[in-house]
PDB file with one MODEL, atoms N, CA, C and O in Angstrom:
MODEL        1
ATOM      1  N   MET A   1     -37.770  -6.959 -85.669  1.00  0.00           N
ATOM      2  CA  MET A   1     -36.523  -7.124 -85.593  1.00  0.00           C
ATOM      3  C   MET A   1     -35.342  -7.830 -86.414  1.00  0.00           C
ATOM      4  O   MET A   1     -35.799  -8.421 -87.393  1.00  0.00           O
ATOM      5  N   ASP A   2     -34.564  -7.889 -86.344  1.00  0.00           N
ATOM      6  CA  ASP A   2     -33.317  -8.790 -87.071  1.00  0.00           C
ATOM      7  C   ASP A   2     -32.361  -9.274 -85.942  1.00  0.00           C
ATOM      8  O   ASP A   2     -31.977  -8.679 -84.934  1.00  0.00           O
ATOM      9  N   ILE A   3     -32.097 -10.479 -86.383  1.00  0.00           N
ATOM     10  CA  ILE A   3     -31.890 -12.063 -85.327  1.00  0.00           C
ATOM     11  C   ILE A   3     -30.290 -10.853 -85.405  1.00  0.00           C
ATOM     12  O   ILE A   3     -29.897 -11.322 -86.474  1.00  0.00           O
ATOM     13  N   PRO A   4     -29.676 -10.230 -85.216  1.00  0.00           N
ATOM     14  CA  PRO A   4     -28.414  -9.962 -84.791  1.00  0.00           C
ATOM     15  C   PRO A   4     -28.889  -8.579 -83.625  1.00  0.00           C
ATOM     16  O   PRO A   4     -28.797  -8.294 -82.431  1.00  0.00           O
ATOM     17  N   ARG A   5     -29.261  -8.195 -84.508  1.00  0.00           N
ATOM     18  CA  ARG A   5     -30.255  -6.584 -82.809  1.00  0.00           C
ATOM     19  C   ARG A   5     -30.923  -7.370 -81.346  1.00  0.00           C
ATOM     20  O   ARG A   5     -31.313  -6.765 -80.347  1.00  0.00           O
ATOM     21  N   LYS A   6     -30.926  -9.293 -81.604  1.00  0.00           N
ATOM     22  CA  LYS A   6     -32.192  -9.798 -80.625  1.00  0.00           C
ATOM     23  C   LYS A   6     -31.136  -9.902 -80.303  1.00  0.00           C
ATOM     24  O   LYS A   6     -30.990  -9.154 -79.337  1.00  0.00           O
ATOM     25  N   ILE A   7     -30.068 -10.496 -80.570  1.00  0.00           N
ATOM     26  CA  ILE A   7     -28.624 -11.400 -79.990  1.00  0.00           C
ATOM     27  C   ILE A   7     -27.949  -9.858 -79.541  1.00  0.00           C
ATOM     28  O   ILE A   7     -27.985  -9.850 -78.310  1.00  0.00           O
ATOM     29  N   GLY A   8     -27.508  -8.901 -79.905  1.00  0.00           N
ATOM     30  CA  GLY A   8     -26.572  -7.657 -79.050  1.00  0.00           C
ATOM     31  C   GLY A   8     -28.082  -7.338 -77.657  1.00  0.00           C
ATOM     32  O   GLY A   8     -28.159  -7.309 -76.429  1.00  0.00           O
ATOM     33  N   ILE A   9     -28.696  -7.224 -78.429  1.00  0.00           N
ATOM     34  CA  ILE A   9     -29.900  -7.190 -76.708  1.00  0.00           C
ATOM     35  C   ILE A   9     -29.152  -7.622 -75.781  1.00  0.00           C
ATOM     36  O   ILE A   9     -28.372  -7.020 -75.042  1.00  0.00           O
ATOM     37  N   LEU A  10     -29.548  -9.177 -75.886  1.00  0.00           N
ATOM     38  CA  LEU A  10     -29.218 -10.606 -75.119  1.00  0.00           C
ATOM     39  C   LEU A  10     -27.804  -9.907 -73.808  1.00  0.00           C
ATOM     40  O   LEU A  10     -27.635  -9.565 -72.638  1.00  0.00           O
ATOM     41  N   VAL A  11     -26.840 -10.138 -75.686  1.00  0.00           N
ATOM     42  CA  VAL A  11     -25.258  -9.436 -73.930  1.00  0.00           C
ATOM     43  C   VAL A  11     -25.159  -8.084 -73.457  1.00  0.00           C
ATOM     44  O   VAL A  11     -24.244  -7.591 -72.798  1.00  0.00           O
ATOM     45  N   PHE A  12     -26.248  -7.527 -73.887  1.00  0.00           N
ATOM     46  CA  PHE A  12     -25.675  -6.147 -73.418  1.00  0.00           C
ATOM     47  C   PHE A  12     -26.746  -6.139 -72.616  1.00  0.00           C
ATOM     48  O   PHE A  12     -27.151  -5.044 -72.223  1.00  0.00           O
ATOM     49  N   THR A  13     -27.272  -7.078 -72.300  1.00  0.00           N
ATOM     50  CA  THR A  13     -28.052  -7.615 -70.937  1.00  0.00           C
ATOM     51  C   THR A  13     -27.349  -8.275 -69.753  1.00  0.00           C
ATOM     52  O   THR A  13     -27.622  -8.145 -68.559  1.00  0.00           O
ATOM     53  N   GLY A  14     -26.562  -8.877 -70.220  1.00  0.00           N
ATOM     54  CA  GLY A  14     -25.516  -9.534 -69.318  1.00  0.00           C
ATOM     55  C   GLY A  14     -24.720  -9.294 -69.159  1.00  0.00           C
ATOM     56  O   GLY A  14     -24.025 -10.310 -69.140  1.00  0.00           O
ATOM     57  N   VAL A  15     -23.797  -7.903 -68.866  1.00  0.00           N
ATOM     58  CA  VAL A  15     -22.783  -6.776 -68.728  1.00  0.00           C
ATOM     59  C   VAL A  15     -24.041  -6.543 -67.270  1.00  0.00           C
ATOM     60  O   VAL A  15     -23.546  -6.932 -66.212  1.00  0.00           O
ATOM     61  N   PRO A  16     -25.551  -5.972 -67.117  1.00  0.00           N
ATOM     62  CA  PRO A  16     -25.752  -5.969 -65.450  1.00  0.00           C
ATOM     63  C   PRO A  16     -25.841  -6.546 -65.650  1.00  0.00           C
ATOM     64  O   PRO A  16     -25.846  -6.326 -66.862  1.00  0.00           O
ATOM     65  N   ALA A  17     -26.076  -8.229 -65.491  1.00  0.00           N
ATOM     66  CA  ALA A  17     -26.386  -9.561 -65.112  1.00  0.00           C
ATOM     67  C   ALA A  17     -25.415  -9.393 -64.724  1.00  0.00           C
ATOM     68  O   ALA A  17     -25.503  -8.220 -64.362  1.00  0.00           O
ATOM     69  N   ILE A  18     -23.584  -9.988 -64.296  1.00  0.00           N
ATOM     70  CA  ILE A  18     -22.935  -9.833 -63.733  1.00  0.00           C
ATOM     71  C   ILE A  18     -21.781  -8.719 -62.869  1.00  0.00           C
ATOM     72  O   ILE A  18     -20.996  -9.089 -61.995  1.00  0.00           O
ATOM     73  N   ILE A  19     -21.968  -7.001 -63.493  1.00  0.00           N
ATOM     74  CA  ILE A  19     -22.069  -6.380 -62.491  1.00  0.00           C
ATOM     75  C   ILE A  19     -23.093  -6.323 -61.277  1.00  0.00           C
ATOM     76  O   ILE A  19     -22.789  -6.434 -60.090  1.00  0.00           O
ATOM     77  N   GLY A  20     -24.258  -6.147 -61.756  1.00  0.00           N
ATOM     78  CA  GLY A  20     -25.413  -5.785 -60.527  1.00  0.00           C
ATOM     79  C   GLY A  20     -25.556  -6.704 -59.827  1.00  0.00           C
ATOM     80  O   GLY A  20     -25.746  -6.498 -58.628  1.00  0.00           O
ATOM     81  N   GLY A  21     -25.504  -8.377 -60.473  1.00  0.00           N
ATOM     82  CA  GLY A  21     -25.068  -9.309 -59.345  1.00  0.00           C
ATOM     83  C   GLY A  21     -24.489  -9.290 -58.509  1.00  0.00           C
ATOM     84  O   GLY A  21     -24.696  -9.976 -57.508  1.00  0.00           O
ATOM     85  N   GLY A  22     -23.581  -8.497 -58.663  1.00  0.00           N
ATOM     86  CA  GLY A  22     -22.295  -8.770 -57.540  1.00  0.00           C
ATOM     87  C   GLY A  22     -22.793  -7.703 -56.157  1.00  0.00           C
ATOM     88  O   GLY A  22     -22.749  -7.730 -54.927  1.00  0.00           O
ATOM     89  N   ILE A  23     -23.347  -6.657 -57.416  1.00  0.00           N
ATOM     90  CA  ILE A  23     -23.650  -5.425 -56.599  1.00  0.00           C
ATOM     91  C   ILE A  23     -24.973  -5.670 -55.721  1.00  0.00           C
ATOM     92  O   ILE A  23     -25.114  -4.927 -54.750  1.00  0.00           O
ATOM     93  N   ILE A  24     -25.909  -6.596 -55.958  1.00  0.00           N
ATOM     94  CA  ILE A  24     -26.758  -6.569 -54.636  1.00  0.00           C
ATOM     95  C   ILE A  24     -26.180  -7.259 -53.940  1.00  0.00           C
ATOM     96  O   ILE A  24     -26.050  -6.874 -52.779  1.00  0.00           O
ATOM     97  N   TYR A  25     -25.492  -8.775 -54.399  1.00  0.00           N
ATOM     98  CA  TYR A  25     -24.724  -9.785 -52.947  1.00  0.00           C
ATOM     99  C   TYR A  25     -23.918  -8.931 -52.449  1.00  0.00           C
ATOM    100  O   TYR A  25     -23.445  -9.145 -51.333  1.00  0.00           O
ATOM    101  N   HIS A  26     -23.637  -7.954 -53.060  1.00  0.00           N
ATOM    102  CA  HIS A  26     -22.493  -7.172 -51.922  1.00  0.00           C
ATOM    103  C   HIS A  26     -23.035  -6.124 -49.996  1.00  0.00           C
ATOM    104  O   HIS A  26     -22.466  -5.864 -48.936  1.00  0.00           O
ATOM    105  N   PHE A  27     -25.105  -5.784 -50.941  1.00  0.00           N
ATOM    106  CA  PHE A  27     -25.496  -4.562 -49.643  1.00  0.00           C
ATOM    107  C   PHE A  27     -26.495  -5.935 -49.260  1.00  0.00           C
ATOM    108  O   PHE A  27     -27.114  -6.106 -48.209  1.00  0.00           O
ATOM    109  N   PHE A  28     -26.445  -6.818 -50.421  1.00  0.00           N
ATOM    110  CA  PHE A  28     -27.498  -8.531 -49.015  1.00  0.00           C
ATOM    111  C   PHE A  28     -26.756  -9.560 -48.851  1.00  0.00           C
ATOM    112  O   PHE A  28     -27.199 -10.565 -48.295  1.00  0.00           O
ATOM    113  N   GLY A  29     -25.772  -9.498 -49.210  1.00  0.00           N
ATOM    114  CA  GLY A  29     -24.799 -10.420 -48.323  1.00  0.00           C
ATOM    115  C   GLY A  29     -25.496 -11.830 -48.694  1.00  0.00           C
ATOM    116  O   GLY A  29     -25.126 -12.656 -47.860  1.00  0.00           O
ATOM    117  N   SER A  30     -26.665 -12.599 -49.959  1.00  0.00           N
ATOM    118  CA  SER A  30     -27.083 -13.897 -50.094  1.00  0.00           C
ATOM    119  C   SER A  30     -27.300 -13.373 -51.233  1.00  0.00           C
ATOM    120  O   SER A  30     -27.207 -12.234 -51.690  1.00  0.00           O
ATOM    121  N   TYR A  31     -27.624 -14.442 -51.654  1.00  0.00           N
ATOM    122  CA  TYR A  31     -27.953 -15.491 -53.399  1.00  0.00           C
ATOM    123  C   TYR A  31     -29.333 -14.955 -53.549  1.00  0.00           C
ATOM    124  O   TYR A  31     -29.743 -14.489 -54.612  1.00  0.00           O
ATOM    125  N   ILE A  32     -30.240 -15.053 -52.149  1.00  0.00           N
ATOM    126  CA  ILE A  32     -31.866 -15.058 -52.683  1.00  0.00           C
ATOM    127  C   ILE A  32     -32.071 -13.139 -52.714  1.00  0.00           C
ATOM    128  O   ILE A  32     -32.592 -12.721 -51.680  1.00  0.00           O
ATOM    129  N   PRO A  33     -31.850 -12.456 -53.368  1.00  0.00           N
ATOM    130  CA  PRO A  33     -32.000 -11.225 -54.460  1.00  0.00           C
ATOM    131  C   PRO A  33     -31.610 -10.729 -54.843  1.00  0.00           C
ATOM    132  O   PRO A  33     -31.641  -9.504 -54.970  1.00  0.00           O
ATOM    133  N   VAL A  34     -30.983 -11.587 -55.254  1.00  0.00           N
ATOM    134  CA  VAL A  34     -28.984 -11.887 -56.953  1.00  0.00           C
ATOM    135  C   VAL A  34     -29.813 -12.788 -57.266  1.00  0.00           C
ATOM    136  O   VAL A  34     -29.733 -12.591 -58.478  1.00  0.00           O
ATOM    137  N   THR A  35     -31.112 -14.256 -57.115  1.00  0.00           N
ATOM    138  CA  THR A  35     -31.214 -14.363 -58.024  1.00  0.00           C
ATOM    139  C   THR A  35     -32.302 -13.572 -58.960  1.00  0.00           C
ATOM    140  O   THR A  35     -32.409 -13.510 -60.185  1.00  0.00           O
ATOM    141  N   VAL A  36     -33.074 -12.987 -57.889  1.00  0.00           N
ATOM    142  CA  VAL A  36     -34.252 -12.606 -58.252  1.00  0.00           C
ATOM    143  C   VAL A  36     -34.306 -11.178 -58.816  1.00  0.00           C
ATOM    144  O   VAL A  36     -35.419 -10.713 -59.062  1.00  0.00           O
ATOM    145  N   TYR A  37     -33.182 -10.423 -59.047  1.00  0.00           N
ATOM    146  CA  TYR A  37     -32.735  -9.925 -59.516  1.00  0.00           C
ATOM    147  C   TYR A  37     -32.054 -10.540 -61.558  1.00  0.00           C
ATOM    148  O   TYR A  37     -32.105 -10.133 -62.718  1.00  0.00           O
ATOM    149  N   GLU A  38     -31.530 -11.660 -60.780  1.00  0.00           N
ATOM    150  CA  GLU A  38     -31.410 -11.989 -62.174  1.00  0.00           C
ATOM    151  C   GLU A  38     -32.519 -12.029 -63.121  1.00  0.00           C
ATOM    152  O   GLU A  38     -32.576 -11.266 -64.085  1.00  0.00           O
ATOM    153  N   ILE A  39     -33.626 -13.136 -62.793  1.00  0.00           N
ATOM    154  CA  ILE A  39     -35.219 -12.633 -63.221  1.00  0.00           C
ATOM    155  C   ILE A  39     -35.857 -11.849 -63.538  1.00  0.00           C
ATOM    156  O   ILE A  39     -36.556 -12.040 -64.533  1.00  0.00           O
ATOM    157  N   LEU A  40     -35.898 -10.924 -63.018  1.00  0.00           N
ATOM    158  CA  LEU A  40     -36.329 -10.150 -63.286  1.00  0.00           C
ATOM    159  C   LEU A  40     -35.284  -8.885 -64.507  1.00  0.00           C
ATOM    160  O   LEU A  40     -35.826  -7.915 -65.037  1.00  0.00           O
ATOM    161  N   LEU A  41     -33.733  -9.255 -64.710  1.00  0.00           N
ATOM    162  CA  LEU A  41     -33.670  -8.903 -65.886  1.00  0.00           C
ATOM    163  C   LEU A  41     -33.372  -9.567 -66.509  1.00  0.00           C
ATOM    164  O   LEU A  41     -32.617  -9.170 -67.396  1.00  0.00           O
ATOM    165  N   ILE A  42     -33.684 -10.769 -66.487  1.00  0.00           N
ATOM    166  CA  ILE A  42     -34.551 -11.682 -67.743  1.00  0.00           C
ATOM    167  C   ILE A  42     -35.424 -11.546 -68.622  1.00  0.00           C
ATOM    168  O   ILE A  42     -35.514 -11.519 -69.849  1.00  0.00           O
ATOM    169  N   MET A  43     -36.351 -11.427 -67.300  1.00  0.00           N
ATOM    170  CA  MET A  43     -37.898 -11.109 -67.995  1.00  0.00           C
ATOM    171  C   MET A  43     -37.531  -9.306 -68.779  1.00  0.00           C
ATOM    172  O   MET A  43     -37.135  -9.352 -69.944  1.00  0.00           O
ATOM    173  N   VAL A  44     -37.650  -8.079 -68.233  1.00  0.00           N
ATOM    174  CA  VAL A  44     -36.842  -7.188 -69.407  1.00  0.00           C
ATOM    175  C   VAL A  44     -36.223  -7.290 -70.536  1.00  0.00           C
ATOM    176  O   VAL A  44     -36.284  -6.367 -71.348  1.00  0.00           O
ATOM    177  N   ALA A  45     -35.579  -8.333 -70.767  1.00  0.00           N
ATOM    178  CA  ALA A  45     -34.431  -8.759 -71.511  1.00  0.00           C
ATOM    179  C   ALA A  45     -35.094  -9.255 -72.843  1.00  0.00           C
ATOM    180  O   ALA A  45     -34.792  -8.881 -73.976  1.00  0.00           O
ATOM    181  N   LEU A  46     -36.630 -10.716 -72.284  1.00  0.00           N
ATOM    182  CA  LEU A  46     -37.456 -11.794 -73.251  1.00  0.00           C
ATOM    183  C   LEU A  46     -37.563 -10.342 -73.512  1.00  0.00           C
ATOM    184  O   LEU A  46     -36.740  -9.750 -74.212  1.00  0.00           O
ATOM    185  N   GLY A  47     -38.605  -9.751 -72.933  1.00  0.00           N
ATOM    186  CA  GLY A  47     -40.153  -8.434 -72.946  1.00  0.00           C
ATOM    187  C   GLY A  47     -39.469  -7.618 -74.091  1.00  0.00           C
ATOM    188  O   GLY A  47     -40.327  -7.763 -74.962  1.00  0.00           O
ATOM    189  N   ILE A  48     -38.781  -7.082 -74.494  1.00  0.00           N
ATOM    190  CA  ILE A  48     -37.413  -6.128 -75.237  1.00  0.00           C
ATOM    191  C   ILE A  48     -37.285  -7.104 -76.518  1.00  0.00           C
ATOM    192  O   ILE A  48     -37.466  -6.504 -77.578  1.00  0.00           O
ATOM    193  N   VAL A  49     -36.994  -8.566 -76.649  1.00  0.00           N
ATOM    194  CA  VAL A  49     -36.551  -9.210 -77.818  1.00  0.00           C
ATOM    195  C   VAL A  49     -37.891  -9.179 -78.543  1.00  0.00           C
ATOM    196  O   VAL A  49     -38.164  -8.757 -79.667  1.00  0.00           O
ATOM    197  N   ARG A  50     -38.908  -9.922 -77.297  1.00  0.00           N
ATOM    198  CA  ARG A  50     -40.542  -9.828 -78.267  1.00  0.00           C
ATOM    199  C   ARG A  50     -40.791  -9.518 -79.210  1.00  0.00           C
ATOM    200  O   ARG A  50     -41.378 -10.009 -80.174  1.00  0.00           O
ATOM    201  N   ASN A  51     -40.086  -8.150 -78.858  1.00  0.00           N
ATOM    202  CA  ASN A  51     -41.297  -7.044 -79.865  1.00  0.00           C
ATOM    203  C   ASN A  51     -40.905  -6.664 -81.129  1.00  0.00           C
ATOM    204  O   ASN A  51     -41.641  -5.957 -81.817  1.00  0.00           O
TER     205      ASN A  51
ENDMDL
END
């Protein structure tokens, strides 16, 4: 996988991080579930980029 594609995948995961973080905060009212969601999203994104 080339560098521009890897950067594109990381940018593409930025949208769910922002929008999804807000949705998670709305439902749970705390930043702890948002942090867990963000960490899981980062792990998935890095897993995709590493392959």
